[in-house]
C-alpha positions as CSV (number, residue, x, y, z in Angstrom):
1,M,40.2,-88.6,3.8
2,T,43.5,-90.3,4.9
3,W,46.3,-88.6,2.9
4,T,49.2,-90.6,1.5
5,Y,52.5,-89.0,0.6
6,E,51.9,-89.5,-3.1
7,A,48.4,-87.9,-2.9
8,A,49.9,-84.9,-1.0
9,C,52.6,-84.4,-3.6
10,A,50.0,-84.7,-6.4
11,A,47.8,-82.1,-4.8
12,L,50.8,-79.7,-4.5
13,A,51.7,-80.4,-8.2
14,R,48.2,-79.4,-9.2
15,S,48.6,-75.9,-7.6
16,V,50.2,-72.9,-9.2
17,D,53.9,-73.0,-8.5
18,L,55.3,-69.5,-9.0
19,E,58.8,-70.8,-8.3
20,K,58.7,-72.6,-11.6
21,Q,56.3,-70.5,-13.6
22,A,57.6,-68.5,-16.5
23,I,57.8,-64.8,-15.7
24,T,55.1,-62.7,-17.4
25,S,55.1,-59.0,-18.1
26,E,52.5,-58.6,-15.3
27,P,53.6,-60.0,-12.0
28,P,50.7,-61.2,-9.7
29,V,48.9,-58.5,-7.7
30,P,50.4,-58.8,-4.2
31,S,48.0,-59.8,-1.4
32,L,48.1,-61.9,1.8
33,A,44.3,-62.2,1.8
34,R,44.3,-65.8,0.4
35,M,47.0,-66.9,2.8
36,R,45.3,-65.4,5.8
37,E,42.0,-67.1,4.9
38,L,43.8,-70.4,4.5
39,A,45.5,-70.0,7.9
40,R,42.2,-69.1,9.6
41,R,40.7,-72.3,8.2
42,L,43.6,-74.2,9.9
43,G,43.1,-72.4,13.2
44,D,45.9,-69.8,12.7
45,P,48.7,-72.1,13.7
46,Q,51.3,-69.4,13.2
47,R,50.1,-67.8,16.4
48,R,51.0,-70.8,18.5
49,F,54.8,-70.4,18.4
50,D,57.5,-67.7,18.3
51,L,59.7,-67.3,15.3
52,I,62.7,-65.8,13.8
53,H,61.8,-64.5,10.3
54,L,64.5,-64.1,7.7
55,T,64.8,-62.5,4.3
56,G,67.7,-61.2,2.2
57,T,69.0,-61.3,-1.3
58,N,71.7,-63.8,-0.4
59,G,72.6,-65.8,2.7
60,K,69.1,-66.2,4.2
61,T,69.0,-70.0,3.9
62,S,72.4,-70.6,5.4
63,T,71.6,-68.1,8.1
64,A,68.4,-69.8,8.9
65,R,70.1,-73.2,9.1
66,I,72.7,-71.8,11.4
67,A,70.1,-70.2,13.7
68,A,68.1,-73.4,13.9
69,A,71.2,-75.4,14.8
70,L,72.1,-72.9,17.6
71,L,68.6,-73.0,19.0
72,G,68.6,-76.8,18.9
73,A,72.0,-76.9,20.7
74,A,70.5,-74.6,23.3
75,G,67.9,-77.3,24.0
76,L,64.8,-75.8,22.3
77,R,62.4,-77.8,20.1
78,V,62.9,-76.1,16.7
79,G,61.0,-75.9,13.4
80,L,62.9,-74.8,10.3
81,Y,61.2,-73.8,7.0
82,T,63.4,-73.0,4.0
83,S,63.3,-73.0,0.2
84,P,63.9,-74.2,-2.4
85,H,64.7,-77.9,-1.9
86,L,67.4,-79.8,-3.8
87,E,66.2,-83.4,-3.8
88,R,62.8,-83.9,-2.1
89,V,60.3,-81.3,-1.0
90,N,60.4,-82.7,2.6
91,E,63.8,-80.9,2.9
92,R,61.9,-77.6,3.3
93,L,60.2,-78.6,6.6
94,V,62.7,-79.7,9.3
95,G,62.0,-80.5,13.0
96,D,64.9,-80.7,15.4
97,G,67.4,-81.1,12.6
98,V,65.5,-83.9,10.8
99,P,63.4,-83.4,7.6
100,I,59.7,-84.2,8.0
101,D,58.9,-87.8,7.3
102,D,56.6,-88.9,4.5
103,D,53.6,-89.7,6.8
104,A,53.8,-86.4,8.6
105,F,54.2,-84.5,5.4
106,A,51.1,-86.2,4.0
107,A,49.1,-85.3,7.1
108,C,50.1,-81.6,7.2
109,V,49.9,-81.0,3.5
110,G,46.6,-82.9,3.4
111,A,45.3,-80.7,6.2
112,A,46.2,-77.6,4.3
113,V,44.6,-78.9,1.0
114,D,41.4,-79.9,2.9
115,A,41.2,-76.4,4.5
116,A,41.6,-74.8,1.1
117,A,38.9,-76.8,-0.6
118,P,36.0,-74.4,0.1
119,M,38.0,-71.3,-0.8
120,A,36.9,-69.3,-3.9
121,E,40.5,-68.7,-4.9
122,R,42.9,-71.7,-4.9
123,P,46.1,-71.2,-2.9
124,T,49.5,-71.6,-4.7
125,F,52.1,-74.3,-4.1
126,F,54.1,-72.1,-1.7
127,E,51.0,-70.9,0.2
128,L,49.8,-74.5,0.8
129,L,53.3,-75.6,1.8
130,T,53.7,-72.6,4.1
131,A,50.4,-73.3,5.8
132,A,51.4,-77.0,6.1
133,A,54.7,-76.0,7.8
134,Y,53.0,-73.7,10.3
135,H,50.4,-76.4,11.0
136,W,53.2,-79.0,11.6
137,F,55.2,-76.7,13.8
138,A,52.1,-76.0,15.9
139,E,51.2,-79.6,16.2
140,R,54.8,-80.5,17.3
141,G,54.7,-77.8,19.9
142,V,58.0,-76.2,18.8
143,D,59.6,-73.6,21.1
144,A,60.9,-71.6,18.1
145,A,60.4,-71.6,14.4
146,V,63.0,-70.3,12.0
147,V,61.2,-69.3,8.8
148,E,62.8,-68.1,5.5
149,V,60.9,-65.9,3.2
150,G,60.2,-67.2,-0.3
151,L,60.1,-63.9,-2.2
152,L,61.1,-60.5,-1.0
153,G,59.1,-60.2,2.3
154,R,56.1,-57.9,2.6
155,W,53.7,-59.9,0.5
156,D,55.3,-63.3,1.0
157,A,53.1,-66.1,2.3
158,T,55.3,-66.6,5.4
159,N,54.6,-63.0,6.4
160,I,51.2,-63.8,8.0
161,A,53.3,-64.7,11.1
162,D,54.8,-62.0,13.3
163,G,58.5,-62.7,14.0
164,R,59.9,-61.9,17.4
165,V,63.2,-61.3,15.5
166,A,63.4,-60.2,11.9
167,V,66.7,-60.8,10.0
168,I,67.6,-59.1,6.7
169,T,70.9,-60.6,5.5
170,G,71.5,-58.2,2.6
171,I,70.0,-56.2,-0.3
172,G,71.0,-56.9,-3.9
173,A,69.7,-56.8,-7.4
174,D,67.3,-59.7,-7.5
175,H,63.6,-59.9,-8.1
176,L,63.6,-56.4,-9.7
177,D,60.7,-57.6,-11.9
178,Y,58.6,-57.4,-8.7
179,A,60.3,-54.7,-6.7
180,G,61.4,-52.3,-9.4
181,S,64.6,-51.0,-7.9
182,L,67.1,-51.7,-5.2
183,A,65.3,-49.3,-2.9
184,G,62.1,-51.2,-3.7
185,V,63.8,-54.4,-2.7
186,A,64.9,-52.9,0.6
187,R,61.3,-51.6,1.3
188,E,59.8,-55.0,0.5
189,K,62.2,-56.8,2.7
190,A,61.6,-54.4,5.5
191,G,58.0,-55.4,5.4
192,I,58.7,-58.5,7.6
193,V,59.6,-56.2,10.5
194,K,56.6,-56.1,12.8
195,P,55.9,-53.6,15.6
196,G,58.2,-54.3,18.5
197,A,60.3,-56.9,16.8
198,R,64.0,-56.9,17.0
199,L,65.8,-56.3,13.7
200,V,69.1,-57.9,12.8
201,L,70.8,-56.5,9.6
202,G,73.6,-58.1,7.8
203,E,76.1,-56.1,5.8
204,I,73.7,-53.6,4.2
205,E,74.8,-50.4,2.5
206,A,74.2,-47.1,4.3
207,R,72.1,-45.8,1.5
208,F,69.2,-48.0,2.8
209,D,69.4,-46.7,6.3
210,D,66.3,-44.5,5.9
211,V,64.3,-47.6,4.9
212,F,65.2,-49.6,8.0
213,A,65.1,-46.5,10.3
214,A,61.4,-46.3,9.4
215,A,60.7,-49.9,10.3
216,P,58.8,-50.5,13.6
217,A,61.6,-52.4,15.3
218,S,62.2,-52.0,19.0
219,R,66.0,-52.5,18.5
220,V,68.3,-52.8,15.6
221,R,71.6,-54.7,15.4
222,R,73.9,-54.1,12.5
223,G,76.5,-56.4,10.9
224,G,80.1,-55.2,11.1
225,H,79.2,-52.6,13.8
226,D,77.4,-54.7,16.4
227,F,78.5,-58.2,15.4
228,A,81.0,-60.0,13.1
229,M,83.2,-63.0,12.8
230,D,86.7,-61.6,13.1
231,D,90.0,-63.2,12.0
232,A,88.1,-65.8,10.1
233,H,90.1,-68.2,7.9
234,P,89.6,-71.6,6.1
235,D,89.8,-74.8,8.1
236,P,89.7,-78.3,6.7
237,A,86.3,-78.7,8.3
238,G,84.9,-75.3,7.2
239,R,85.7,-71.9,8.7
240,R,87.3,-70.8,12.0
241,G,87.2,-67.4,13.7
242,D,86.3,-65.2,16.6
243,L,82.6,-64.4,16.9
244,R,81.5,-61.2,18.6
245,T,77.9,-60.1,19.3
246,P,76.4,-57.3,21.4
247,L,76.2,-59.7,24.3
248,A,79.3,-61.9,24.2
249,R,82.4,-63.1,22.4
250,Y,83.3,-66.6,21.3
251,D,86.9,-67.1,20.2
252,G,88.3,-69.8,17.9
253,V,85.0,-71.2,17.0
254,L,84.7,-73.8,14.1
255,L,81.9,-73.2,11.7
256,S,81.3,-76.4,9.7
257,L,80.5,-74.6,6.4
258,H,83.0,-73.6,3.7
259,G,83.1,-70.1,2.1
260,A,84.1,-66.7,3.4
261,Y,80.5,-65.5,2.9
262,Q,79.4,-67.8,5.7
263,D,81.3,-65.7,8.3
264,M,78.7,-62.9,8.4
265,N,75.9,-65.5,8.1
266,A,77.1,-67.2,11.3
267,A,77.5,-63.9,13.1
268,C,74.1,-62.8,11.9
269,A,72.4,-66.0,13.0
270,L,74.1,-66.0,16.4
271,T,73.0,-62.4,17.1
272,A,69.4,-63.3,16.0
273,V,69.3,-66.2,18.4
274,E,70.7,-64.1,21.3
275,E,68.1,-61.4,20.5
276,F,65.4,-64.1,20.4
277,L,66.4,-65.6,23.8
278,D,67.4,-62.2,25.2
279,R,70.6,-63.6,26.6
280,P,74.0,-64.8,25.4
281,L,74.5,-68.5,24.7
282,P,76.9,-70.7,26.6
283,D,80.2,-71.1,24.8
284,A,79.7,-74.9,24.5
285,V,76.3,-74.4,22.9
286,V,77.8,-72.1,20.2
287,R,80.5,-74.6,19.4
288,E,78.1,-77.5,19.3
289,G,75.6,-75.6,17.0
290,L,78.1,-74.2,14.6
291,G,80.1,-77.4,14.4
292,A,77.0,-79.4,13.4
293,V,75.3,-77.2,10.8
294,R,75.1,-78.2,7.2
295,A,74.0,-76.1,4.1
296,P,73.6,-78.2,1.0
297,G,74.3,-76.4,-2.2
298,R,76.4,-73.7,-0.6
299,L,80.1,-74.2,-1.4
300,E,79.3,-77.9,-0.9
301,I,82.1,-80.3,-1.7
302,V,80.5,-83.5,-3.1
303,G,83.7,-85.2,-4.5
304,D,87.4,-85.0,-4.7
305,R,88.5,-87.1,-7.7
306,P,87.8,-84.8,-9.4
307,L,87.1,-82.1,-6.9
308,A,83.4,-81.3,-7.3
309,V,81.7,-78.2,-5.7
310,L,78.1,-77.1,-5.8
311,D,77.1,-73.5,-5.1
312,G,73.8,-71.9,-6.0
313,A,75.2,-68.5,-6.7
314,H,72.4,-67.0,-8.9
315,N,73.0,-63.3,-8.9
316,P,76.0,-60.9,-9.2
317,A,76.5,-60.4,-5.4
318,A,76.4,-64.2,-4.8
319,A,78.8,-64.8,-7.6
320,A,81.3,-62.2,-6.3
321,A,81.2,-63.8,-2.9
322,L,81.7,-67.3,-4.5
323,A,84.7,-66.0,-6.4
324,R,86.3,-64.6,-3.2
325,S,85.7,-67.9,-1.5
326,L,87.1,-70.0,-4.3
327,A,90.3,-67.9,-4.4
328,E,90.7,-68.2,-0.6
329,E,89.9,-71.9,-0.2
330,F,91.1,-73.3,-3.5
331,P,93.8,-70.8,-4.5
332,D,95.6,-72.9,-7.2
333,R,92.5,-74.5,-8.9
334,R,91.2,-73.9,-12.4
335,W,87.6,-74.8,-12.8
336,T,85.4,-76.5,-15.4
337,V,82.1,-74.7,-14.6
338,V,78.6,-76.1,-15.3
339,Y,76.4,-73.1,-15.4
340,G,72.6,-72.6,-15.8
341,A,70.4,-69.6,-15.1
342,L,66.7,-68.6,-14.8
343,R,64.9,-65.6,-16.3
344,G,64.5,-62.9,-13.7
345,H,68.1,-63.1,-12.6
346,D,71.0,-61.0,-14.1
347,F,73.0,-63.9,-15.6
348,E,75.3,-61.6,-17.6
349,G,76.2,-59.7,-14.4
350,T,76.6,-63.0,-12.6
351,L,79.0,-64.3,-15.3
352,A,81.0,-61.1,-15.0
353,E,81.7,-61.8,-11.4
354,L,83.0,-65.3,-11.9
355,P,86.8,-65.4,-12.1
356,A,87.3,-65.7,-15.9
357,D,91.1,-66.2,-15.5
358,R,90.5,-69.3,-13.4
359,I,87.8,-70.9,-15.6
360,A,89.2,-73.5,-17.9
361,A,85.9,-74.0,-19.6
362,L,82.2,-73.2,-19.1
363,V,79.5,-75.8,-20.0
364,C,76.1,-74.1,-20.2
365,C,73.0,-76.1,-19.3
366,E,69.3,-75.5,-18.9
367,P,67.8,-76.0,-15.4
368,D,64.5,-78.0,-15.4
369,S,62.2,-74.9,-15.3
370,P,60.1,-73.0,-17.9
371,R,62.1,-70.0,-16.7
372,A,65.4,-71.5,-17.9
373,I,67.5,-69.2,-20.1
374,P,68.5,-71.1,-23.3
375,A,72.0,-72.5,-23.0
376,E,73.0,-71.0,-26.4
377,Q,72.2,-67.5,-25.0
378,V,74.3,-68.0,-21.9
379,T,77.1,-69.5,-24.1
380,A,77.1,-66.4,-26.3
381,A,77.4,-64.1,-23.3
382,A,80.3,-66.1,-21.9
383,R,82.2,-66.1,-25.1
384,R,81.8,-62.3,-25.3
385,R,83.7,-62.3,-22.0
386,G,86.5,-64.4,-23.5
387,I,85.5,-67.6,-21.7
388,V,85.7,-70.9,-23.6
389,A,82.0,-72.1,-23.5
390,D,79.8,-74.8,-24.9
391,A,76.0,-75.2,-24.9
392,V,74.8,-78.6,-23.6
393,P,71.2,-78.1,-22.5
394,P,70.6,-81.4,-20.6
395,V,72.1,-81.0,-17.1
396,A,73.3,-84.6,-16.9
397,D,75.1,-84.3,-20.2
398,A,76.6,-81.0,-19.2
399,V,78.0,-82.5,-16.0
400,R,79.4,-85.6,-17.9
401,L,81.2,-83.3,-20.4
402,A,82.6,-81.3,-17.5
403,M,83.9,-84.5,-15.9
404,E,85.6,-85.5,-19.1
405,R,87.3,-82.2,-19.4
406,A,88.3,-82.0,-15.7
407,A,89.6,-85.6,-15.5
408,S,90.5,-87.0,-12.1
409,S,93.0,-84.2,-11.2
410,G,90.8,-81.2,-12.2
411,A,88.0,-79.3,-10.5
412,I,84.3,-79.0,-11.3
413,L,82.0,-76.2,-10.1
414,V,78.3,-76.4,-10.6
415,T,76.6,-73.0,-10.1
416,G,74.1,-70.4,-11.4
417,S,70.8,-71.7,-10.0
418,F,69.7,-74.1,-7.3
419,Y,67.4,-75.8,-9.8
420,H,70.0,-77.9,-11.5
421,L,72.2,-78.6,-8.5
422,S,70.2,-81.7,-7.5
423,E,70.5,-83.4,-10.8
424,A,74.2,-82.5,-11.0
425,R,74.7,-84.0,-7.6
426,R,73.2,-87.3,-8.6
427,V,75.5,-87.5,-11.6
428,L,78.6,-86.6,-9.7
429,A,77.7,-88.9,-6.8
430,A,77.8,-91.9,-9.2
431,V,81.4,-91.3,-10.4
432,T,83.3,-89.0,-7.9
433,R,84.8,-90.1,-4.7
434,P,83.3,-88.3,-1.7
């Protein structure tokens, strides 16, 4: 069968998508058996390239994008696999900085679906897409793949591959319905560390040291101690600061991403790439890679009349980092916030971290997901915190109301979940000036 893009997307749509599925009281029994069988039927493509494997409660997608940009600037053929997507599913599979085209997507997803056809147990959406990504990377002959975990780590579909470098950006209170506790989250994320791999840890609390000391890494690099971005400050084009790693120092480097939380992500990515290559990068390569990277949905400015910012902060730690970044980069702004959240995330704790004194109004919407928390429930929680809030479930209507309230001189922030950012972007793009 010759697969078309439409047929490939339809096949994915017929599979179970745990990203959108309503949370039940009994999470799925963890196993990689189905994913390993699917990979075997494809010829185990994950064994045909080396990779950097990333997980973490926050920052893993940005860190993955930065690492891929640095590897590309160093002259390597690079595959990048991230999730979720904002506009089109193609965004998840990137080769040398360019999302996979429709024909290649159809071919690699079709190959995964065909390989799965004889299986007794049908693979999920994420398993099929992960297999397709590994197949595509192998067919392209990439020198390196940068692969982001979908959920936690140990039992994630991506974990059939053995990373030369494992990156854990941080540990926070997310996916506790699966991991049970913060210590459980740490243990599950440590599951991506394979024997002999090098481990790069972001800013992680000392209470988790025993977990990572038990991991079978050949070497561990720790954020703050072994690497950092020092003297970082906002720049009109993003961030600027002095990067130090165990192997080198790079002063006055421009990172083309906004948000103070990107400082550690950049240092983490640079250290991971140096560990992967086992050498420092030339100064010019670092400047080229960091100056070219993009991270949609992470303190992304999509308009200036009114100022419109998208950030997928979906848990308390991410919201706290967002609040610090807003105070630093936009110190005099008051925000009309469009907020939506999904079950499984601590939305009340997330709201508590947002700067209530700088929120002019909160418009609560419902992301397009069966896991969406009712807008009225979020509104009630916000009002208990003294925030002026209204429930407007349709995302487009919520954004339009925020635009009316902000007017051309105000500021709009869309946050709380990645699942409503794409629709918000489309509405904002039609009326704001980029």
